[in-house]
C-alpha positions as CSV (number, residue, x, y, z in Angstrom):
1,M,105.7,154.7,190.8
2,F,108.3,155.8,193.3
3,C,108.0,158.7,195.7
4,A,110.4,161.5,194.9
5,R,110.7,162.4,198.6
6,C,111.1,159.0,200.4
7,G,111.7,156.6,197.6
8,K,108.9,154.2,198.5
9,E,107.2,152.3,195.7
10,N,103.5,153.0,195.3
11,T,100.9,151.7,192.9
12,D,100.7,153.5,189.6
13,N,97.2,155.0,190.2
14,S,98.1,156.5,193.7
15,A,97.9,160.2,194.0
16,F,99.8,160.4,197.3
17,C,102.7,158.4,198.8
18,S,101.5,155.7,201.2
19,S,104.5,156.3,203.3
20,C,105.0,160.0,203.7
21,G,101.9,161.5,202.0
22,T,103.8,163.5,199.3
23,K,101.8,164.2,196.2
24,L,103.2,161.7,193.6
25,G,104.5,163.0,190.3
26,E,106.2,166.1,191.8
27,V,109.9,166.2,191.9
28,Q,111.1,168.2,194.8
29,L,114.4,169.8,193.7
30,G,115.0,171.5,197.1
31,N,115.3,168.2,198.9
32,K,118.0,166.6,196.8
33,R,120.7,164.8,198.7
34,Q,124.3,164.4,197.5
35,L,125.7,162.0,200.1
36,S,126.1,159.2,197.5
37,R,128.0,161.5,195.1
38,I,130.3,162.7,197.9
39,A,130.9,159.1,199.0
40,G,131.7,158.1,195.4
41,I,134.1,161.0,195.0
42,L,135.8,160.0,198.2
43,D,136.2,156.4,197.1
44,I,137.7,157.4,193.7
45,V,140.0,160.1,195.2
46,S,141.2,157.7,197.9
47,A,141.9,154.9,195.5
48,G,143.8,157.4,193.2
49,L,145.9,158.5,196.2
50,S,146.5,154.9,197.1
51,L,147.8,154.3,193.6
52,V,150.1,157.2,193.7
53,I,151.5,156.2,197.1
54,F,152.0,152.6,195.8
55,L,153.8,153.8,192.7
56,V,156.2,155.9,194.8
57,W,156.8,153.0,197.1
58,A,157.3,150.6,194.2
59,I,159.9,152.9,192.5
60,I,161.8,153.2,195.8
61,W,161.5,149.4,196.4
62,F,162.8,148.4,193.0
63,R,165.8,150.6,193.4
64,V,166.8,148.8,196.5
65,G,165.3,145.5,195.3
66,D,168.5,143.6,194.5
67,A,169.5,143.6,198.2
68,V,166.2,142.4,199.5
69,G,164.8,140.3,196.6
70,W,163.2,137.6,198.9
71,W,160.8,140.3,200.2
72,Y,159.0,140.3,196.9
73,A,157.6,136.8,197.5
74,L,156.5,137.8,201.0
75,F,154.6,140.9,199.8
76,A,153.0,139.4,196.7
77,P,149.8,138.2,198.5
78,F,149.3,141.6,200.1
79,L,149.9,143.3,196.8
80,L,147.2,141.1,195.2
81,I,144.7,141.9,197.9
82,W,145.5,145.6,197.6
83,V,145.0,145.6,193.8
84,V,141.6,143.9,194.2
85,G,140.7,146.4,196.9
86,V,141.5,149.4,194.7
87,I,139.5,147.9,191.8
88,V,136.5,147.3,194.0
89,S,136.9,150.8,195.5
90,I,136.8,152.4,192.1
91,A,133.9,150.3,191.0
92,G,132.0,151.1,194.2
93,G,132.8,154.8,193.7
94,I,131.3,154.7,190.2
95,H,128.2,152.9,191.4
96,A,127.8,155.5,194.2
97,L,128.2,158.4,191.8
98,R,125.6,156.9,189.5
99,R,123.4,155.7,192.3
100,R,123.2,152.3,190.6
101,S,123.9,149.7,193.3
102,W,124.1,150.4,197.0
103,G,125.7,147.0,197.5
104,W,128.6,147.8,195.2
105,A,128.9,151.3,196.7
106,I,129.2,150.0,200.2
107,A,131.6,147.2,199.1
108,G,133.8,149.8,197.5
109,A,133.8,152.0,200.5
110,A,134.6,149.1,202.8
111,A,137.4,148.0,200.5
112,E,138.9,151.5,200.4
113,T,138.7,151.6,204.2
114,L,140.7,148.3,204.4
115,T,143.2,148.8,201.6
116,G,143.6,152.6,201.0
117,I,143.6,155.9,202.8
118,T,141.7,154.9,205.9
119,L,140.3,158.3,206.8
120,L,138.8,158.9,203.4
121,G,137.5,155.3,203.3
122,V,135.8,155.6,206.6
123,G,134.2,158.9,205.5
124,A,133.0,157.2,202.3
125,L,131.7,154.2,204.2
126,I,129.7,156.4,206.6
127,L,128.3,158.6,203.8
128,T,127.4,155.5,201.7
129,A,125.6,153.9,204.6
130,M,123.7,157.2,205.2
131,S,122.7,157.5,201.5
132,R,121.0,154.1,201.2
133,D,117.6,155.8,200.5
134,E,119.1,157.6,197.5
135,F,119.7,154.3,195.8
136,R,116.0,153.3,196.2
137,Q,114.8,156.0,193.9
138,P,114.4,155.1,190.2
139,L,117.3,156.4,188.1
140,A,115.3,159.1,186.3
141,L,114.2,160.7,189.6
142,S,117.7,160.5,191.1
143,Q,119.3,162.2,188.1
144,N,116.7,165.0,188.1
145,A,116.6,165.5,191.9
């Protein structure tokens, strides 16, 4: 059984948490934290803004592209890294929203920091790091809390 307050795993027959002393079996709705959800939203919004910025840049680039066609080959590796970064950012944001995997959530925030809107990515990275305890709770408690 996991403690609803601190997330520590206790034996099933424990009445109180061995870490913080909270009575087990009580879900404390007043102490719910939303840092992981905010981080997930920041990841997804930042990745979406990055996509919009890229599409605007691509439209402008393709209109001028005939004159500078050799630049395509130069930017192709960066484009591939950016696409992978956006995919990881969105996946990490989804994991943060659902509180499924802290590793994916932190990877998504880091990828967004490196490949997207940096300020939003840094905010998501900080919030994801601060919300690590939220991922330790079982899914049923984290959805109710």
